[in-house]
Structure formats: C-alpha cells, structure tokens
Backbone of each chain as ProteinMPNN parsed JSONL, in Angstrom:
{"seq_chain_A": "DTGVSQDPRHKITKRGQNVTFRCDPISEHNRLYWYRQTLGQGPEFLTYFQNEAQLEKSRLLSDRFSAERPKGSFSTLEIQRTEQGDSAMYLCASSLVTGNNYGYTFGSGTRLTVV", "coords_chain_A": {"N_chain_A": [[184.0, 75.455, 86.378], [181.007, 75.382, 88.033], [179.291, 77.109, 88.984], [177.308, 79.376, 91.552], [178.122, 78.134, 94.715], [176.699, 77.104, 97.71], [177.16, 76.529, 101.261], [176.253, 75.472, 104.47], [173.671, 73.324, 102.841], [171.504, 72.858, 104.359], [170.788, 73.988, 107.748], [170.026, 73.521, 110.95], [169.504, 75.004, 114.096], [169.984, 75.755, 117.447], [168.375, 78.648, 119.308], [169.821, 81.476, 119.976], [172.671, 80.301, 119.297], [175.469, 80.692, 117.375], [175.918, 80.846, 113.894], [177.417, 80.229, 110.734], [177.703, 80.944, 107.432], [178.651, 79.942, 104.187], [179.57, 81.231, 100.796], [180.372, 80.52, 97.637], [181.496, 82.34, 94.932], [180.994, 82.548, 91.147], [183.999, 82.294, 89.757], [185.195, 84.618, 87.954], [183.556, 86.611, 88.555], [182.995, 89.713, 90.006], [181.345, 90.972, 91.719], [179.173, 90.195, 94.518], [176.504, 88.933, 96.467], [174.194, 89.064, 99.126], [170.978, 87.74, 99.985], [167.829, 87.136, 101.598], [165.175, 85.048, 102.191], [161.815, 84.579, 103.019], [159.1, 82.281, 103.515], [157.05, 82.462, 100.842], [157.196, 84.757, 100.164], [159.112, 87.384, 98.286], [162.982, 87.33, 97.618], [164.76, 89.318, 100.014], [166.987, 91.946, 99.83], [170.135, 91.684, 101.423], [173.003, 92.379, 101.687], [175.998, 93.766, 99.536], [178.899, 93.022, 97.883], [181.886, 94.554, 96.198], [184.556, 93.026, 94.713], [186.61, 92.978, 97.569], [185.487, 94.755, 98.958], [182.768, 95.939, 100.902], [179.818, 97.151, 99.679], [177.284, 98.278, 100.171], [174.586, 97.832, 102.749], [171.73, 96.606, 104.119], [169.017, 97.811, 105.76], [167.96, 95.791, 107.257], [169.993, 94.142, 107.981], [170.944, 93.703, 110.852], [172.889, 94.268, 113.727], [173.769, 91.901, 114.587], [174.223, 90.466, 112.595], [176.786, 89.639, 110.103], [179.302, 90.264, 107.539], [181.594, 88.941, 105.151], [184.172, 89.217, 102.924], [186.773, 88.057, 102.278], [189.658, 88.853, 100.288], [188.25, 89.178, 98.039], [187.083, 87.067, 96.963], [185.443, 84.095, 98.118], [182.623, 84.165, 100.27], [181.75, 85.014, 103.552], [178.687, 84.692, 105.695], [177.783, 85.564, 108.883], [175.61, 84.806, 111.696], [174.988, 86.137, 114.929], [174.025, 84.862, 117.923], [171.409, 83.591, 117.307], [167.89, 83.976, 116.55], [164.451, 82.901, 116.438], [163.048, 84.2, 114.463], [165.126, 84.727, 112.485], [164.957, 82.447, 110.889], [165.028, 81.355, 107.829], [165.764, 81.103, 104.216], [168.682, 81.522, 103.113], [170.371, 83.431, 100.408], [172.839, 83.528, 98.172], [174.366, 85.348, 95.506], [176.039, 86.146, 92.441], [177.708, 88.346, 90.372], [178.94, 89.934, 87.221], [180.163, 92.935, 86.737], [179.471, 94.59, 83.931], [179.483, 96.515, 80.942], [177.212, 95.74, 79.516], [175.539, 94.577, 81.669], [174.675, 92.025, 82.846], [172.57, 89.615, 84.276], [172.108, 88.498, 87.808], [173.653, 85.277, 88.905], [172.55, 82.865, 90.94], [173.103, 81.108, 93.987], [172.043, 77.723, 95.359], [170.929, 78.248, 97.658], [170.992, 78.324, 101.654], [169.077, 76.846, 103.896], [167.9, 78.02, 106.912], [167.047, 76.856, 110.114], [165.748, 77.777, 112.981], [165.509, 76.729, 116.04]], "CA_chain_A": [[183.222, 76.209, 87.542], [179.591, 74.951, 87.782], [178.196, 78.432, 89.258], [177.693, 79.835, 92.705], [178.172, 77.247, 95.671], [176.622, 77.744, 99.228], [177.273, 75.655, 102.14], [175.604, 74.221, 104.192], [172.216, 73.615, 102.325], [170.378, 73.31, 105.414], [171.276, 74.123, 109.111], [169.253, 73.692, 112.245], [170.393, 75.503, 115.32], [169.075, 76.206, 118.69], [168.321, 79.702, 119.54], [171.097, 81.85, 120.818], [173.618, 79.861, 119.018], [176.261, 81.587, 116.228], [175.858, 80.14, 112.557], [178.239, 80.888, 109.596], [177.303, 80.149, 106.102], [179.828, 80.239, 103.061], [179.269, 80.952, 99.69], [181.482, 80.527, 96.612], [180.75, 82.844, 93.497], [181.624, 82.265, 90.063], [185.079, 82.749, 89.818], [185.374, 85.505, 87.665], [182.629, 87.709, 89.146], [183.588, 90.6, 90.979], [180.176, 91.232, 92.794], [178.346, 89.123, 95.47], [175.243, 89.631, 97.074], [173.379, 87.994, 100.056], [169.609, 87.86, 100.161], [167.276, 86.456, 102.648], [163.828, 84.76, 101.642], [161.108, 83.688, 104.056], [158.202, 81.352, 102.781], [156.025, 82.896, 100.39], [158.103, 86.166, 99.908], [160.528, 87.389, 97.315], [164.214, 87.744, 98.244], [165.146, 90.518, 100.526], [168.551, 92.214, 99.686], [170.893, 92.127, 102.837], [174.341, 93.258, 101.45], [176.676, 93.32, 98.424], [180.305, 93.172, 97.754], [182.633, 94.469, 94.905], [185.692, 92.493, 94.984], [186.423, 92.728, 98.887], [184.626, 95.972, 99.607], [181.169, 95.818, 101.121], [179.691, 98.749, 99.56], [175.972, 98.454, 100.738], [174.391, 96.998, 103.776], [170.419, 96.84, 104.265], [168.666, 98.04, 107.408], [168.03, 94.194, 107.581], [171.22, 93.379, 108.435], [171.259, 94.121, 112.272], [174.182, 94.005, 114.486], [174.061, 90.498, 114.996], [174.491, 89.825, 111.123], [178.07, 90.298, 109.614], [179.344, 89.373, 106.125], [182.951, 89.33, 104.775], [184.695, 88.616, 101.371], [188.348, 88.267, 101.999], [190.576, 88.728, 99.004], [187.293, 89.173, 97.024], [186.702, 85.54, 96.559], [184.409, 83.452, 98.808], [181.857, 85.164, 101.256], [180.837, 84.194, 104.771], [177.618, 85.449, 106.274], [177.496, 84.886, 110.207], [174.542, 85.497, 112.565], [174.853, 85.721, 116.104], [172.9, 84.95, 118.855], [170.026, 83.394, 116.373], [166.586, 83.968, 116.926], [163.528, 82.229, 115.547], [162.871, 85.289, 113.371], [166.192, 84.291, 111.52], [164.543, 81.322, 110.056], [164.849, 81.827, 106.311], [166.628, 80.589, 103.192], [169.776, 82.738, 102.628], [170.638, 83.219, 99.281], [173.996, 83.955, 97.564], [174.501, 85.535, 94.096], [177.263, 86.893, 92.087], [177.386, 88.868, 88.834], [180.065, 90.438, 86.871], [179.879, 94.184, 86.379], [179.891, 95.068, 82.571], [178.715, 97.566, 80.285], [176.098, 94.731, 79.29], [174.715, 94.538, 82.797], [174.023, 91.047, 83.008], [171.896, 89.356, 85.743], [173.037, 87.634, 88.774], [173.587, 83.915, 88.974], [172.239, 82.476, 92.45], [173.196, 79.768, 94.395], [170.77, 77.136, 95.481], [170.755, 78.77, 99.314], [171.221, 77.715, 102.917], [168.002, 76.972, 104.732], [168.257, 78.219, 108.445], [165.958, 76.866, 110.951], [166.285, 78.141, 114.474], [164.632, 76.138, 117.135]], "C_chain_A": [[181.891, 75.823, 87.176], [178.82, 76.233, 88.522], [178.347, 78.664, 90.757], [177.296, 78.555, 93.887], [177.773, 77.889, 96.968], [176.651, 76.464, 100.021], [177.2, 76.044, 103.526], [174.411, 74.452, 103.41], [171.297, 73.719, 103.537], [171.322, 73.279, 106.835], [170.31, 74.371, 110.042], [169.903, 73.984, 113.238], [169.476, 75.921, 116.342], [169.277, 77.83, 118.645], [169.224, 80.126, 120.436], [172.408, 81.27, 120.242], [174.273, 80.9, 117.555], [175.968, 80.203, 115.05], [176.772, 81.015, 111.554], [177.779, 80.019, 108.51], [178.469, 80.832, 104.919], [179.182, 80.178, 101.714], [180.585, 81.131, 98.691], [181.043, 81.299, 95.318], [181.378, 82.035, 92.565], [182.762, 83.02, 89.995], [185.689, 83.992, 89.229], [184.384, 86.888, 87.86], [183.215, 88.332, 90.075], [182.695, 91.053, 91.967], [179.537, 90.06, 93.348], [177.748, 89.763, 96.282], [174.629, 88.531, 98.134], [171.877, 88.56, 100.048], [169.112, 86.758, 101.23], [165.81, 86.359, 101.904], [163.186, 83.903, 102.649], [159.873, 83.279, 103.193], [157.11, 82.546, 102.295], [156.236, 84.447, 99.86], [159.26, 86.074, 98.967], [161.653, 87.635, 98.016], [164.355, 88.987, 98.678], [166.741, 90.76, 100.257], [168.988, 92.518, 101.189], [172.176, 93.151, 102.567], [175.06, 92.721, 100.203], [178.154, 93.659, 98.512], [180.782, 93.584, 96.424], [183.637, 94.255, 95.316], [185.56, 92.384, 96.717], [185.776, 93.875, 99.52], [183.3, 95.839, 99.78], [180.782, 97.003, 100.831], [178.084, 98.98, 99.941], [175.472, 97.447, 101.757], [172.704, 97.41, 103.967], [170.185, 97.086, 105.513], [168.173, 96.646, 108.193], [168.903, 93.79, 108.457], [171.572, 94.048, 109.81], [172.418, 93.732, 112.743], [174.936, 92.576, 114.621], [174.415, 89.585, 113.599], [175.933, 90.45, 110.748], [178.509, 89.467, 108.203], [180.839, 90.033, 105.767], [183.174, 88.863, 103.497], [186.029, 88.704, 101.329], [188.825, 88.076, 100.73], [189.619, 88.917, 97.945], [186.938, 87.809, 96.238], [185.442, 84.936, 97.284], [183.91, 84.543, 99.724], [181.636, 84.368, 102.374], [179.795, 85.342, 105.516], [177.582, 84.716, 107.848], [176.446, 85.833, 110.948], [174.835, 85.007, 113.714], [174.004, 85.72, 116.933], [171.694, 84.49, 118.179], [168.965, 83.485, 116.925], [165.51, 83.421, 115.903], [163.306, 82.86, 114.307], [163.809, 85.418, 112.316], [165.804, 83.194, 110.716], [164.121, 81.678, 108.742], [165.741, 80.956, 105.41], [167.394, 81.846, 102.987], [170.455, 82.38, 101.331], [171.956, 84.108, 98.814], [173.85, 84.292, 96.079], [175.765, 86.273, 93.735], [177.137, 87.146, 90.712], [179.055, 89.694, 88.522], [179.628, 91.844, 86.191], [180.208, 94.709, 84.922], [178.996, 96.071, 82.25], [177.363, 96.846, 79.852], [175.06, 94.579, 80.374], [173.938, 93.103, 82.729], [173.454, 90.457, 84.327], [172.86, 88.549, 86.555], [172.966, 86.062, 88.461], [173.475, 83.572, 90.666], [172.719, 81.312, 92.632], [171.862, 78.873, 94.98], [170.195, 77.408, 97.274], [171.068, 78.088, 100.475], [169.895, 78.015, 103.526], [168.296, 76.892, 106.188], [167.111, 77.919, 109.105], [166.262, 76.922, 112.43], [165.347, 77.64, 115.42], [164.758, 76.66, 118.523]], "O_chain_A": [[181.59, 75.921, 85.986], [177.591, 76.163, 88.539], [179.366, 78.241, 91.303], [176.157, 78.089, 93.859], [178.275, 78.939, 97.368], [176.222, 75.419, 99.532], [177.992, 76.907, 103.906], [174.036, 75.611, 103.235], [170.442, 74.598, 103.644], [172.374, 72.649, 106.939], [169.713, 75.446, 109.982], [170.931, 73.345, 113.463], [168.353, 76.374, 116.12], [170.23, 78.296, 118.021], [169.516, 79.515, 121.463], [173.401, 81.796, 120.743], [173.57, 81.667, 116.897], [175.853, 79.003, 115.295], [176.835, 82.244, 111.578], [177.532, 78.813, 108.544], [178.946, 81.967, 104.904], [178.382, 79.287, 101.428], [181.596, 81.772, 98.976], [180.151, 80.767, 94.657], [182.108, 81.082, 92.835], [182.716, 84.242, 90.131], [186.633, 84.499, 89.837], [184.572, 87.979, 87.322], [183.895, 87.768, 90.932], [183.138, 91.508, 93.021], [179.383, 89.03, 92.691], [178.082, 90.821, 96.815], [174.624, 87.32, 97.919], [171.67, 89.772, 100.102], [169.758, 85.787, 101.625], [165.33, 87.259, 101.214], [163.652, 82.858, 103.102], [159.642, 83.938, 102.179], [156.502, 83.319, 103.036], [155.408, 85.101, 99.227], [160.081, 85.169, 98.818], [161.484, 88.18, 99.107], [164.12, 89.888, 97.873], [167.589, 89.889, 100.45], [168.443, 93.304, 101.964], [172.349, 94.283, 103.019], [174.894, 91.572, 99.793], [178.528, 94.584, 99.233], [180.214, 93.081, 95.454], [184.052, 94.96, 96.236], [184.586, 91.811, 97.205], [185.563, 93.815, 100.731], [182.612, 95.611, 98.785], [181.193, 97.965, 101.48], [177.771, 100.17, 99.958], [175.872, 96.285, 101.68], [172.458, 98.616, 103.948], [170.949, 96.7, 106.398], [168.048, 96.495, 109.408], [168.676, 93.195, 109.51], [172.459, 94.9, 109.848], [173.012, 92.818, 112.171], [176.12, 92.254, 114.716], [174.76, 88.405, 113.544], [176.211, 91.611, 111.05], [178.141, 88.335, 107.888], [181.203, 91.189, 105.983], [182.357, 88.102, 102.977], [186.558, 89.367, 100.437], [188.406, 87.129, 100.066], [190.097, 88.833, 96.814], [186.583, 87.693, 95.065], [184.359, 85.402, 96.93], [184.522, 85.585, 99.957], [181.358, 83.173, 102.271], [180.063, 86.509, 105.804], [177.387, 83.508, 107.986], [176.356, 87.06, 110.909], [174.985, 83.797, 113.88], [173.099, 86.55, 116.839], [170.72, 85.141, 118.557], [168.972, 82.999, 118.056], [165.689, 83.495, 114.687], [163.344, 82.262, 113.231], [163.529, 86.075, 111.313], [166.486, 83.047, 109.702], [163.04, 82.22, 108.507], [166.438, 80.095, 105.947], [166.914, 82.954, 102.751], [171.007, 81.297, 101.132], [172.031, 85.301, 99.109], [173.197, 83.499, 95.4], [176.438, 86.904, 94.55], [176.58, 86.374, 89.93], [179.97, 89.93, 89.311], [178.852, 91.874, 85.236], [181.291, 95.278, 84.788], [178.039, 96.473, 82.912], [176.368, 97.57, 79.886], [173.866, 94.467, 80.096], [172.717, 93.061, 82.575], [173.907, 90.851, 85.402], [173.954, 88.08, 86.241], [172.089, 85.706, 87.673], [174.278, 84.02, 91.484], [172.829, 80.481, 91.73], [170.749, 79.398, 95.01], [169.279, 76.837, 97.866], [171.531, 76.978, 100.213], [169.527, 79.177, 103.698], [168.842, 75.908, 106.687], [166.106, 78.575, 108.831], [167.004, 76.103, 112.971], [164.298, 78.272, 115.541], [164.059, 76.196, 119.424]]}, "seq_chain_B": "DAKTTQPTSMDCAEGRAANLPCNHSTISGNEYVYWYRQIHSQGPQYIIHGLKNNETNEMASLIITEDRKSSTLILPHATLRDTAVYYCIVTGNNRKLIWGLGTSLAVNP", "coords_chain_B": {"N_chain_B": [[164.907, 102.397, 93.149], [162.629, 101.157, 90.614], [159.067, 100.012, 91.199], [157.351, 97.201, 90.591], [154.655, 95.605, 89.276], [152.498, 92.634, 89.156], [150.488, 90.003, 88.056], [149.004, 87.813, 90.587], [148.87, 85.086, 90.126], [148.89, 82.818, 87.554], [147.637, 80.628, 84.649], [148.244, 78.035, 82.421], [148.374, 76.096, 79.519], [150.019, 73.062, 78.769], [152.379, 73.142, 76.211], [151.648, 75.479, 75.135], [152.0, 79.062, 74.447], [153.235, 81.137, 77.079], [152.275, 84.075, 78.483], [153.564, 86.424, 80.359], [152.61, 89.344, 81.931], [153.775, 92.524, 83.366], [153.96, 95.456, 85.146], [155.778, 98.403, 85.265], [155.563, 101.223, 85.717], [156.944, 103.312, 86.734], [159.386, 103.243, 86.032], [162.87, 104.317, 85.385], [165.204, 106.067, 83.067], [167.559, 104.709, 82.9], [167.279, 102.177, 83.701], [167.076, 98.671, 83.899], [164.891, 96.063, 82.732], [164.375, 93.161, 84.312], [163.902, 89.535, 84.378], [163.295, 86.789, 86.511], [163.083, 83.564, 87.694], [162.06, 81.332, 90.031], [161.823, 78.057, 91.234], [160.363, 75.698, 93.375], [161.702, 75.725, 96.396], [164.358, 75.841, 95.069], [167.286, 78.137, 94.23], [166.668, 81.624, 92.764], [166.593, 81.654, 89.154], [168.066, 83.358, 86.759], [166.648, 84.86, 83.822], [165.936, 86.375, 81.432], [166.791, 89.815, 80.148], [166.279, 93.296, 79.613], [166.661, 96.704, 78.024], [165.306, 98.522, 76.429], [164.77, 97.597, 73.858], [163.317, 94.717, 72.272], [163.923, 91.336, 73.525], [165.239, 88.221, 72.864], [166.137, 84.631, 73.82], [167.468, 81.607, 74.449], [165.706, 80.596, 76.434], [163.362, 82.574, 76.612], [161.302, 85.205, 75.508], [161.473, 88.805, 75.612], [159.203, 91.345, 75.765], [159.223, 94.798, 75.481], [157.219, 97.667, 76.027], [157.009, 100.528, 74.063], [156.835, 102.803, 75.583], [158.355, 101.827, 78.033], [156.926, 101.451, 79.931], [155.663, 98.947, 80.725], [156.072, 95.338, 80.446], [156.508, 92.126, 78.794], [156.829, 89.105, 79.496], [157.483, 86.289, 77.524], [156.989, 82.788, 77.204], [157.424, 80.57, 74.771], [156.86, 77.782, 74.303], [155.379, 76.423, 76.682], [156.379, 74.135, 79.336], [155.709, 71.538, 81.678], [157.792, 71.808, 83.508], [158.121, 74.486, 83.569], [156.669, 75.361, 85.406], [156.513, 77.671, 88.125], [157.492, 80.373, 90.16], [157.412, 83.607, 88.758], [159.558, 86.391, 88.36], [159.325, 89.881, 88.204], [161.539, 92.501, 87.691], [163.147, 95.757, 87.969], [166.171, 97.469, 87.74], [169.05, 99.325, 87.909], [172.223, 99.167, 86.752], [173.347, 96.765, 87.667], [172.682, 96.686, 90.271], [171.472, 96.108, 93.752], [168.581, 93.997, 93.757], [165.253, 94.75, 93.956], [162.667, 92.771, 95.002], [159.353, 91.745, 94.186], [156.446, 90.04, 94.882], [156.005, 88.419, 92.865], [154.632, 86.397, 89.922], [152.891, 83.559, 90.251], [153.237, 80.653, 88.175], [151.254, 78.263, 86.65], [151.682, 75.315, 84.972], [149.804, 73.236, 83.284], [148.914, 69.982, 82.446]], "CA_chain_B": [[164.604, 101.492, 92.126], [161.27, 101.282, 90.359], [158.369, 99.114, 91.754], [156.89, 96.313, 89.543], [153.144, 95.013, 89.502], [152.427, 91.379, 88.388], [149.493, 89.166, 88.601], [149.648, 86.897, 91.417], [148.986, 83.686, 89.523], [148.408, 82.476, 86.138], [147.823, 79.152, 84.222], [148.771, 77.907, 80.901], [148.387, 74.932, 78.996], [151.445, 72.674, 78.3], [152.786, 73.161, 74.992], [151.04, 76.75, 74.568], [152.709, 79.863, 74.946], [152.75, 81.731, 78.321], [152.308, 85.371, 78.293], [153.475, 86.973, 81.758], [152.651, 90.603, 82.244], [154.453, 93.007, 84.213], [153.704, 96.887, 85.167], [156.569, 99.266, 85.742], [155.338, 102.586, 85.182], [157.717, 104.387, 87.278], [160.805, 103.01, 85.447], [163.368, 105.456, 84.825], [165.71, 105.97, 81.622], [168.622, 103.911, 83.055], [166.943, 100.965, 84.38], [166.804, 97.557, 83.147], [163.855, 95.058, 83.277], [164.969, 91.786, 84.59], [162.941, 88.439, 84.768], [163.889, 85.77, 87.291], [162.001, 82.604, 88.169], [162.188, 80.252, 91.285], [161.307, 76.757, 91.356], [160.18, 75.62, 94.491], [162.871, 75.255, 97.054], [165.999, 76.312, 94.463], [167.414, 79.731, 93.968], [166.287, 82.078, 91.564], [167.107, 81.469, 87.971], [167.938, 84.205, 85.571], [165.931, 84.304, 82.52], [166.515, 87.506, 80.488], [166.764, 91.163, 80.62], [166.31, 94.285, 78.575], [166.242, 97.969, 78.402], [164.071, 99.167, 75.703], [164.557, 96.889, 72.586], [162.73, 93.34, 72.54], [164.897, 90.515, 73.368], [165.15, 86.608, 73.083], [167.312, 83.872, 74.198], [166.98, 80.402, 74.411], [164.56, 80.278, 77.345], [162.23, 83.337, 76.65], [161.52, 86.461, 74.69], [160.893, 89.721, 76.463], [158.488, 92.233, 74.931], [159.1, 95.972, 76.339], [156.438, 98.604, 75.335], [157.782, 101.714, 73.761], [156.988, 103.943, 76.621], [158.9, 101.074, 78.773], [156.095, 101.257, 81.375], [155.135, 97.602, 80.965], [156.574, 94.469, 79.684], [155.828, 90.731, 78.771], [157.709, 87.652, 79.417], [157.139, 85.005, 76.481], [157.618, 81.651, 77.092], [157.054, 80.018, 73.608], [156.26, 76.567, 74.333], [155.46, 75.777, 78.161], [156.234, 72.648, 79.782], [155.408, 71.205, 83.272], [158.865, 72.174, 84.246], [158.321, 75.609, 83.727], [155.975, 75.724, 86.547], [157.509, 78.304, 89.223], [157.316, 81.859, 90.504], [158.167, 84.47, 88.06], [159.701, 87.718, 89.199], [159.746, 90.917, 87.124], [162.287, 93.477, 88.458], [163.849, 96.739, 87.619], [166.954, 97.875, 88.386], [170.02, 99.726, 87.041], [173.825, 98.89, 86.823], [173.59, 95.401, 88.155], [172.696, 96.922, 91.682], [170.645, 95.269, 94.399], [167.245, 93.599, 93.11], [164.036, 94.757, 94.835], [161.645, 91.641, 94.493], [158.034, 91.747, 94.8], [155.657, 88.71, 95.161], [156.038, 87.601, 91.564], [153.657, 85.557, 89.497], [152.787, 81.83, 90.542], [152.677, 80.108, 86.75], [151.111, 76.645, 86.792], [151.347, 74.538, 83.557], [148.865, 72.326, 83.359], [149.028, 68.788, 81.157]], "C_chain_B": [[163.132, 101.232, 91.791], [160.554, 99.879, 90.768], [157.739, 98.438, 90.314], [155.504, 95.841, 89.93], [152.974, 93.828, 88.594], [151.254, 90.568, 89.07], [150.143, 88.167, 89.706], [149.649, 85.502, 90.799], [148.401, 83.655, 88.043], [148.34, 81.045, 85.818], [147.891, 79.185, 82.862], [149.009, 76.381, 80.544], [149.679, 74.552, 78.717], [151.514, 72.784, 76.869], [152.092, 74.676, 74.344], [151.894, 77.75, 75.083], [152.047, 80.596, 76.432], [153.225, 83.076, 78.49], [152.356, 85.933, 79.72], [153.421, 88.312, 81.889], [153.429, 91.341, 83.348], [154.346, 94.485, 84.02], [154.873, 97.483, 85.757], [156.547, 100.652, 85.225], [156.066, 103.8, 85.718], [159.292, 104.239, 86.787], [161.517, 104.072, 84.908], [164.491, 104.956, 83.45], [167.191, 104.847, 81.722], [168.61, 102.424, 83.613], [166.542, 100.031, 83.737], [165.749, 96.769, 83.676], [164.54, 93.545, 83.145], [163.924, 90.794, 84.889], [163.941, 87.128, 85.505], [162.822, 84.704, 87.168], [162.701, 81.598, 89.012], [161.352, 79.009, 91.134], [161.132, 76.227, 92.792], [161.404, 74.897, 95.199], [164.314, 75.34, 96.269], [166.018, 77.854, 94.665], [166.814, 80.32, 92.88], [167.081, 81.84, 90.196], [167.048, 82.603, 86.893], [167.251, 83.81, 84.332], [166.235, 85.214, 81.567], [166.43, 88.917, 80.963], [166.789, 92.258, 79.52], [166.313, 95.828, 78.949], [165.396, 98.535, 77.805], [163.975, 98.36, 74.31], [163.882, 95.411, 73.269], [163.965, 92.422, 72.67], [164.468, 89.106, 73.499], [166.468, 86.011, 73.193], [166.614, 82.499, 74.146], [165.964, 79.845, 75.31], [163.205, 81.111, 76.932], [162.37, 84.518, 75.562], [160.779, 87.67, 75.768], [160.439, 90.944, 75.453], [158.413, 93.606, 75.859], [158.015, 96.965, 75.366], [157.33, 99.925, 75.122], [157.826, 102.586, 74.732], [157.812, 103.299, 77.914], [157.947, 101.159, 80.249], [155.442, 99.813, 81.923], [156.0, 96.589, 80.001], [155.994, 93.135, 79.771], [156.779, 89.801, 78.68], [157.004, 86.66, 78.609], [157.784, 83.806, 76.722], [157.054, 80.805, 75.975], [156.247, 78.919, 73.757], [156.314, 75.794, 76.032], [155.341, 74.581, 78.359], [156.172, 72.842, 81.201], [156.537, 72.035, 83.94], [158.999, 73.648, 84.163], [157.239, 76.279, 84.844], [156.688, 76.377, 87.735], [156.946, 79.774, 89.389], [158.142, 82.853, 89.609], [158.345, 85.813, 88.647], [160.24, 88.76, 88.131], [160.478, 92.225, 87.98], [163.006, 94.558, 87.561], [164.708, 97.514, 88.23], [168.195, 98.588, 87.613], [171.381, 99.41, 87.536], [174.067, 97.678, 87.847], [173.556, 95.845, 89.891], [171.887, 96.126, 92.396], [169.46, 95.164, 93.751], [166.368, 93.932, 94.069], [163.208, 93.766, 94.349], [160.223, 91.836, 95.178], [157.534, 90.311, 95.128], [155.722, 87.874, 94.026], [154.589, 87.008, 91.061], [153.817, 84.061, 89.623], [152.429, 81.299, 89.098], [152.559, 78.631, 86.924], [151.035, 76.585, 85.413], [150.809, 73.525, 83.606], [148.903, 71.197, 81.975], [147.801, 69.101, 80.373]], "O_chain_B": [[162.385, 101.084, 92.759], [161.163, 98.81, 90.73], [157.668, 99.015, 89.229], [155.333, 95.713, 91.142], [153.251, 93.927, 87.398], [151.072, 90.469, 90.284], [151.317, 87.801, 89.775], [150.613, 84.793, 91.088], [147.569, 84.431, 87.573], [148.89, 80.235, 86.564], [147.646, 80.181, 82.181], [149.72, 75.618, 81.198], [150.52, 75.407, 78.436], [150.482, 72.436, 76.293], [152.079, 74.873, 73.129], [152.552, 77.487, 76.09], [150.873, 80.626, 76.799], [154.428, 83.3, 78.632], [151.292, 85.959, 80.339], [154.588, 88.683, 82.016], [153.731, 90.644, 84.316], [154.584, 94.92, 82.893], [155.081, 97.084, 86.903], [157.371, 101.131, 84.446], [155.916, 104.962, 85.34], [160.204, 104.995, 87.123], [160.994, 104.777, 84.045], [164.571, 103.823, 82.977], [167.716, 104.324, 80.739], [169.57, 101.704, 83.887], [165.649, 100.249, 82.918], [165.584, 96.699, 84.894], [165.05, 92.993, 82.17], [163.026, 91.152, 85.65], [165.013, 86.688, 85.089], [161.763, 84.944, 86.588], [163.788, 81.106, 88.708], [160.148, 79.116, 90.9], [162.147, 76.475, 93.444], [161.968, 73.871, 94.819], [165.328, 74.926, 96.833], [165.132, 78.591, 95.096], [166.405, 79.574, 91.99], [168.31, 81.861, 90.277], [166.035, 82.742, 86.207], [167.256, 82.67, 83.867], [166.951, 84.743, 80.683], [166.025, 89.17, 82.097], [167.399, 91.98, 78.487], [165.993, 96.175, 80.086], [164.566, 99.16, 78.466], [162.953, 98.576, 73.659], [163.933, 95.093, 74.458], [164.97, 92.678, 72.006], [163.47, 88.798, 74.151], [167.552, 86.494, 72.867], [165.43, 82.321, 73.858], [165.397, 78.782, 75.056], [162.116, 80.539, 76.894], [163.382, 84.709, 74.888], [159.813, 87.476, 76.506], [161.148, 91.399, 74.556], [157.685, 93.614, 76.851], [158.058, 96.951, 74.136], [158.209, 100.28, 75.907], [158.866, 103.235, 74.841], [158.003, 104.068, 78.855], [158.353, 100.935, 81.389], [154.929, 99.559, 83.013], [156.527, 96.98, 78.959], [155.131, 92.878, 80.61], [157.539, 89.763, 77.712], [155.937, 86.207, 79.025], [158.99, 83.68, 76.511], [156.02, 80.233, 76.32], [155.063, 78.953, 73.424], [157.066, 74.901, 76.423], [154.489, 73.871, 77.824], [156.444, 73.86, 81.837], [156.272, 72.854, 84.819], [160.006, 74.124, 84.688], [157.076, 77.484, 85.037], [157.468, 75.662, 88.364], [156.0, 80.194, 88.723], [159.368, 82.921, 89.697], [157.469, 86.346, 89.328], [161.227, 88.624, 87.407], [159.856, 92.815, 88.863], [163.427, 94.213, 86.456], [164.341, 98.238, 89.155], [168.213, 98.251, 86.429], [171.599, 99.41, 88.747], [174.928, 97.724, 88.726], [174.363, 95.338, 90.67], [171.416, 95.226, 91.7], [169.117, 96.155, 93.107], [166.603, 93.44, 95.173], [162.963, 93.853, 93.146], [160.004, 92.027, 96.374], [158.307, 89.501, 95.64], [155.515, 86.667, 94.147], [153.565, 87.147, 91.729], [154.768, 83.443, 89.144], [151.259, 81.498, 88.77], [153.482, 77.887, 87.256], [150.519, 77.442, 84.696], [151.499, 72.636, 84.105], [148.915, 71.533, 80.79], [147.532, 68.452, 79.362]]}, "name": "protein", "num_of_chains": 2, "seq": "DTGVSQDPRHKITKRGQNVTFRCDPISEHNRLYWYRQTLGQGPEFLTYFQNEAQLEKSRLLSDRFSAERPKGSFSTLEIQRTEQGDSAMYLCASSLVTGNNYGYTFGSGTRLTVVDAKTTQPTSMDCAEGRAANLPCNHSTISGNEYVYWYRQIHSQGPQYIIHGLKNNETNEMASLIITEDRKSSTLILPHATLRDTAVYYCIVTGNNRKLIWGLGTSLAVNP"}
C-alpha cells in the first residue's frame, strides 16, 4: 500500500457537466476526508467518513455535491452541474483513529478546471 | 477548533536551521498541534504533531511552550527541498482540520 490514491489527477470539464472523483485511502485507515483548495488558500474541509458513515458535512458542500464511501473502503465525490467556481484542487486524506491521534495522509489531489 | 497565527513568509539559508513560529493562544486542553507542509501542486504532507511535550522525528522537532499558547517547528538543516508552505493547525481527536494561509518558507542556496 503506497498511500492515498486519487483519480483522476486532472479533469477539465465544461460548465454544467457532472464530474466524479475517486479516492482510495490507506487500507487500514477508518477515516476518510475530502478537502477543497483554491489557489493561494489553505485546504477547506468538505466532509468526512468514519468507515461507511458520513459523519460531518461542511456548509461548503452544496446540494450539487455528494460523497459516498460504500463498504467503508474507497470514496467518490460527485459534483453535478459544475460551475466555474468549482474549479479547485480536491484533496482526499485518510487517517486511523487511535489514542495516539496520528495525522492524516493526503493524496496528490484532483485538479478540476471548469471552462 | 482553535485558530492559529503564522508569519506569511520566511527565508532560511540552506544548511541552517529553520524555525517556524505559530501562535495558538485559544488552544484547549485536549487539542493537538499539527504541522503539515505543502510543496507546490502536491497534497499536504504530515510533518509532526504534539500535545504538550516537545516532539522530534526524522523530519523535524516541535517545541510547544509550557502554556501551550505557541509552538515552533524546527527543521534542523534546511535543504532546498524544504521550500514549501508550512501549516500549523490545532485540532482534537483526529477531527477535521481548519487550515489558515500558512508560512511560505523559502530555503536559499
């Protein structure tokens, strides 16, 4: 297991189209997080899962956004009817919840460009 | 989650120690201090974290003041590859991370 994998690395789409991103976390990690990052800013929290349960969603996650983590393994983030403002880097991270409170491992991200 | 304050940018000479400060005066008793860095166009990389004791790993050292209101990340021998944006974050129990703008560290030859 080489870490958190995200696919695709880059996505260019026309405004109004739907896009879906995939994240494969580190296999033994039970938590999975999605963040969004625009140029010059730190990542912004979108949502996170513990196993297959989605425990928290940010207000940034409008009804056009949906995330799933079936069977508590990989996760998908779908954006419907994309807008130019959705252009950003979408980052996935995973962690193992233990008493030692280890940090996250991030993937390399999916860069979305809406034209 | 407590907020953090970091300088916008810093410079460091290659081979010297880089000391990156962070203020987190509103940190609560069960919140950890985390440090991540992000090299251009890559995902953030975990560096180190601590609760109240100083910590050291193969990448860096973390010095937390006794009142826990501030901390310093130390890269003992900075290299050009350490040029990145460094984020200081406080959070508890592996919850969501609230990111600021970080410190842009430039390591110069």
